[in-house]
N, C-alpha and C positions, 0 to 999 in steps of 0.2 A: 504494499500499500504506500502511496506517496507519502513523503515526509519522514519516513522511518529509515534508519540505518543506511543502506546503500541505494535506495530508491531515490528518484529525483525529488527536489524539495523546492517547489514553487514558493515564492516568498510571501505572497499575498494571502490574508485570511480568507478572502472570497474563493481562492483556489481549492479550499477544502470543504466547500458545500456539498451537500448530499448528491446533487446532480452529477458533479464532476467525479466524485468517488465511484458512483454507480457506472459511469461511462467507462472509467478505468477497468472495472471488472468486466463489463460488456465487451470491450475491445480485447481484453486478455483472453476471454473465452473464445472470441472469434479467431484470435491469432493461433491458439492452441488447437482449434478445430474440434473441440470436445462438446459440441451442443447436441442435445441437452446434457447437462453434467449435474453432478452432486456437489453442492457447496457446503462446506464445513468452516464454521466461523466462531470466533471468540472475541468478546469485549468490543472494541471499536469495529473490528471486522464483522462482528455479529450484527452490530447497529446498521452497518451498511448493507449486510446481507438480507435483514428484514426488509428494508426498502427495495432492494434489487429484486427480491422474489415477488413483491406485490407489483412492481412496474414491469418486469420481464419474465412472466412465468414460462414462456416458451424456451427460455434458456436453461431451465431446471428441471431435473427429474425428482430430486428430493433436496431437502434442506435440512442440516444438522446445526443447532445453535447451542453454544456452551456459554453460559453465564453472560448473556447479552440480552439487553432489553428491547422488546418491541416498542416503537416510539410512541404509539398511542397510550399503551399502558403505563409507560414511563412517565409521560407527561401527566397523566392522571395522578400518579404517586407523588410526583414532584409539587403537583398542585394542592393535593388533599392530605397527604400523609406527612406529618411532622417528623416521623423518624426518618423517612426517606430523604427529606430536606436536609436534615442534620448529617445524614450518612454521605450526602452529595455536596456538602460545603466545600470540599476540596476542589470541585469544578469551577467555582468562582475564583478561587485562588489561581488555578491553572489558566484562567482567562485574563488574569491581571498582567500588567507590564513588568512586574518584578519576578514573574515565575521562573523565567530562564536563570536569572541571577541566583535565586535562592536554590533551585533544584541542582544547580551545577556546584554549589559550595561543598567543600570538604569531600571531594571525590564522588559527587552525586550521592551522598549519604542518605538523604530523604528518599531518593528513587529507589535506593537498595532497600530501604526500610519498608517501602510500600509494596515491593515486588518480592525479590528473592527471600528477604527475611520474614515475610508474612505467610509463606507457604506453610501449610501444616507438615511438621516433620522437616523443618527448614535446615536440620543438620545435614541433610543429604545434599544440600546445594554445594557443589564443589568450587574450588577457586577458579578453575577454568571456565566454568559457566559464568560466574560472576564477572570474570574479566571480559567475556564476550558481551554481556550487557553493558558493561562500562565502555567498551569500544563502540558498541552501536550508538550509545548516547552521546559519544565524544565526536561522532562525525559532524562536520561543519553544517549548521543548519538544522541538525536532527532534532534538537530540543524544541526549537521554534516550530518545526514541521508537526511534531507530535502534539504540542500544545495548540496549534491552530485548528485542530479537530474540535476542541473545547470552545474556542473563540468563534468559530463559524457556525456552531450549532445553537438553535433556540432552546434546546433541552438542557437547563440547568436551573438550580433553585433561583426563583424570582427575587430580584433586587428591586423592583419597582413595579408599578401597575402595568406598564407596557410589557415586561417580561411575563408576567402572570397571564396576560391576554394572549400571548403568544403560545402558552401551554395548553390554551384551550381552542386553539385555532387549526389544529391538525385535522385533516380530512380522513376519518376513520375508514370510510369506504375504499378510498384510494389506496389505503394501506393494508387491505385485506389480503391474506396470503392464501392462495388455493393450491399450493404444492404441499405434498405430505411432508410434515415437519417433525423432527425429534428435538426436544429441548432437554439438554443435560443441565443440571443445576446443583452446584455445591451450595448447601444451604448456610453455610458459615460465611459467606460472602458479606464483607463488612461494608462495601460500597453499594451493592445492588441487592436489596432486601427481598425475601421470598414473596412480598406482596406484588412483586412485578410478575408472578404467576398467576395472580387472582384475575379471572375474567379473560385470561389470554385466549381461551377457547372461542370467544366471540369474534377474534380477529384472525383465527387460522382455522381453515375448514376441516382439516385432518391433522390432528396434534396428538403426539405422544410426549408425555413428560417423564423423565426419570430424575428423581430427587436423590441427591447423595447427602445425607444429613451431616456427615463428618467432613465434607469437602469444603474448601474455600474458594474464593474467586479463581484461584490458580489450580483448580482440580485436574487441568490437563498435565500439569507438572507433578502433582501429588500421586495421582492414580492413573498413569497413561494406559496400562494394560486393561483396567476396568472401562475407561472412556472408549478405547479402541473396540473392546468386545460389545458396548452398547451400540456403537456405530455399525459394526459388522451385522449385529443382529437386525438392526433397523433397515439396513441395505438388502 
């Protein structure tokens, strides 16, 4: 995805709006010649994949989402659920002008704490893996590219009345997903709370949800074999 590690990093916040991210995926699928395909996505990748599946169902055979929120459900939670608002406070910090400076301090200490050090069983994260994350974050423009996802999105805790109105403005019908979808969800996710699963079936025609009570947001790192088995069974 644009903005990260070795991918291209357009500088403008507007370059990270959903329509551009979806077009990246569409062109990638066309380039690979794999249409229709199965799309498997996590976190920001999952946020884009939800919208992609609604906009381009002909490109997908099945969809697998791992701890990533459907935009309509997430907007509801951000608007109505104080616990989710609190859990998402970091998003407004990520949107701020000081985010790059603060996140790069002390060898990206805060980013390491939010990622590698927050995995369940983090003792298994070895030095080589941590070094690869640090190398990715240290690429020129990479921190700004990643943060621009937050700056370009209307989905964040409202800081004023205009923000709150944007949360109510999403077109639920346009974001309806008709592709068979598996959602794998680590329920100890501290940023995306389980309320984001409530009512999800109203926005997905054929939905399977696999909850992993002991899993965090980083379930793909914590239990890769279990995640792979769930995906294989679904396929």
